[in-house]
C-alpha positions in Angstrom: -26.7 42.4 11.0 -24.0 43.6 13.4 -20.7 41.5 13.5 -21.3 39.8 16.9 -24.5 38.4 15.5 -23.1 37.0 12.2 -20.2 35.2 14.6 -22.7 33.6 16.7 -25.0 32.5 13.5 -21.3 30.7 12.4 -20.3 28.8 15.6 -24.3 27.6 15.9 -24.0 26.2 12.3 -20.7 24.6 12.8 -21.8 23.0 16.1 -24.7 21.4 14.1 -23.0 20.0 11.1 -21.6 16.4 11.7 -17.7 16.0 11.1 -14.7 15.0 12.7 -12.6 17.4 15.2 -8.8 17.9 14.7 -8.0 15.7 18.0 -10.4 12.9 16.5 -8.4 12.9 13.1 -5.2 12.6 15.1 -6.3 9.7 17.1 -7.7 8.1 14.0 -4.3 8.2 12.0 -2.6 7.3 15.3 -4.4 4.3 15.1 -4.3 3.4 11.3 -0.2 3.8 12.0 -0.4 1.4 14.5 -1.8 -1.2 12.4 -0.1 -0.7 9.6 3.3 -1.2 11.3 1.8 -4.0 12.9 0.7 -5.9 9.7 4.0 -5.1 7.8 6.2 -7.8 9.9 3.2 -10.1 9.4 3.3 -10.0 5.5 7.2 -9.9 5.8 7.3 -13.5 7.8 4.3 -14.6 5.6 6.7 -13.7 2.4 9.7 -15.5 4.2 7.8 -18.4 5.3 6.8 -19.1 1.9 10.7 -18.8 0.7 11.5 -21.3 3.3 9.0 -23.7 2.1 10.2 -23.8 -1.4 14.0 -24.2 -0.1 12.7 -27.4 1.6 11.2 -28.3 -1.4 14.2 -27.6 -3.5 16.7 -29.3 -1.1 14.2 -32.3 -1.2 14.0 -32.6 -4.7 18.1 -32.2 -5.3 18.3 -34.6 -2.4 16.1 -37.5 -3.7 17.7 -37.0 -7.2 21.3 -37.7 -6.0 20.1 -40.9 -3.8 18.0 -42.3 -6.8 21.4 -41.9 -9.1 23.4 -43.5 -6.3 21.1 -46.7 -6.4 21.5 -47.0 -10.1 25.1 -46.9 -10.1 25.4 -49.8 -7.5 27.1 -52.9 -9.6 27.4 -50.7 -12.6 31.1 -50.4 -12.8 34.4 -51.9 -11.8 36.0 -49.5 -9.3 37.9 -47.2 -11.1 36.6 -48.5 -14.9 37.0 -46.0 -17.6 35.5 -48.1 -20.4 31.5 -48.5 -21.2 30.1 -52.1 -21.7 27.6 -54.6 -20.0 27.3 -53.6 -16.6 26.4 -56.8 -15.0 29.4 -58.0 -16.1 32.1 -55.8 -15.5 31.9 -56.4 -11.8 28.6 -55.6 -10.3 27.3 -59.3 -10.7 27.7 -59.8 -6.8 26.5 -56.3 -6.1 23.3 -56.0 -4.3 20.8 -53.5 -5.8 18.0 -51.5 -4.2 14.6 -53.0 -5.4 13.6 -49.5 -6.3 15.9 -49.1 -9.1 15.3 -51.0 -12.4 18.4 -49.7 -14.3 21.8 -49.4 -13.9 24.3 -46.8 -15.1 26.3 -48.0 -18.1 28.5 -44.8 -18.6 31.9 -46.0 -16.6 33.4 -42.8 -18.1 31.6 -40.3 -15.6 33.6 -42.1 -12.9 37.0 -42.0 -11.9 39.1 -43.8 -9.3 38.5 -41.1 -6.7 34.9 -41.5 -6.7 34.8 -44.7 -5.0 31.2 -44.2 -3.6 29.9 -43.8 -7.1 27.9 -40.5 -6.3 27.2 -38.0 -9.3 30.7 -36.3 -10.4 28.4 -33.0 -10.6 25.2 -31.6 -9.8 24.6 -30.7 -13.9 24.8 -34.3 -14.7 21.6 -34.6 -12.9 19.9 -33.0 -15.3 22.2 -33.8 -18.3 21.2 -37.1 -18.2 23.4 -40.4 -18.1 23.3 -43.7 -20.2 21.8 -46.6 -18.5 20.8 -50.1 -19.5 18.2 -52.4 -17.5 19.4 -54.1 -14.3 17.5 -57.4 -15.7 20.2 -58.1 -18.5 18.6 -61.1 -20.0 15.1 -60.5 -18.4 12.3 -59.9 -20.6 11.0 -56.2 -20.2 7.2 -55.8 -20.2 7.1 -51.8 -20.1 9.4 -49.1 -19.6 11.8 -47.7 -22.2 13.3 -51.0 -22.8 11.4 -53.6 -25.5 10.1 -56.6 -24.5 12.4 -58.9 -26.1 15.7 -60.4 -24.6 18.7 -59.1 -25.5 20.0 -62.7 -26.6 16.9 -62.5 -28.8 18.0 -59.3 -30.6 21.7 -59.0 -30.5 22.3 -56.2 -28.0 21.2 -54.6 -25.2 18.9 -51.5 -25.5 20.6 -48.4 -24.2 18.5 -45.3 -23.1 19.4 -42.0 -21.2 18.1 -41.3 -17.9 17.6 -38.0 -16.4 17.3 -37.3 -12.8 16.3 -33.7 -12.7 14.3 -31.5 -15.5 16.5 -28.7 -14.4 18.4 -27.6 -11.5 15.9 -26.0 -9.0 16.6 -22.3 -7.5 17.5 -21.2 -4.4 14.6 -19.2 -3.3 17.0 -17.1 -0.8 19.7 -16.3 -3.5 17.5 -16.5 -6.7 19.9 -18.5 -8.5 20.6 -22.0 -9.5 24.2 -21.9 -9.5 24.5 -20.7 -5.6 24.3 -24.2 -4.3 27.3 -25.1 -1.8 28.0 -28.7 -2.5 29.6 -31.4 -0.2 31.2 -34.6 -1.4 30.9 -38.0 0.3 34.4 -37.5 2.0 33.7 -33.9 3.5 31.9 -33.2 6.8 29.2 -30.7 7.0 31.6 -27.5 8.2 33.5 -27.9 5.0 34.8 -24.6 3.6 35.1 -25.5 -0.1 33.9 -28.5 -2.2 37.1 -31.3 -3.2 35.1 -32.1 -6.5 35.1 -36.0 -6.0 31.3 -36.2 -6.3 28.1 -34.5 -5.0 26.9 -36.3 -1.7 24.9 -33.0 -0.4 23.6 -29.9 -1.3 22.8 -26.8 1.0 21.9 -22.9 0.4 24.6 -20.8 0.6 22.6 -18.1 2.6 23.5 -17.3 5.7 20.4 -15.8 7.0 18.6 -16.6 9.9 15.3 -18.6 9.4 12.0 -17.8 11.5 13.2 -21.0 13.5 16.3 -19.4 14.3 18.7 -21.6 12.7 20.4 -20.6 9.5 19.5 -22.0 6.0 22.7 -23.2 5.2 22.5 -25.7 8.0 19.2 -27.1 6.2 
């Protein structure tokens, strides 16, 4: 068998076998690369969208806690009072209370003469809790942390501590719970620093842009 016959045999064998040519492999790799490059932004957007949902939830949780604290503080202390006592006698008798609140904040030491609006003095106090008393002093309490006897029957008003947050939510954009930007009720949204009067609102410290085109710090 000469060399020419041997080469012809190899050519027939290679042509009869199934397989990919070099061109077909290149085309396949190009298509796969395009698909992968197109899937990466979709995956990134999915992760970003999930973080945005968590941020909205965290903001809603904190803001609801702030509002609940504000409702419980209504009628609780004389403006500028620094002593604790019966909140319904200390000057709140004429204050209209929100029907959603059944207790009144009793620890007047947490308020000062500057925080006239009675919003939380700090964000941490929502986790630490505050002393409260039943808003219906002298009224029978059928359920809740207060027993069912009148204050006059037992000679005192039962006092408990109320917690507004289990823990301080983490800002998913920073991964920390101590980076929230605070604003008091006496500051505008564009204030550069917190005046430490009270906590009226919170926002993320992230200046990144959301999928909707606005900044997370504006939420």
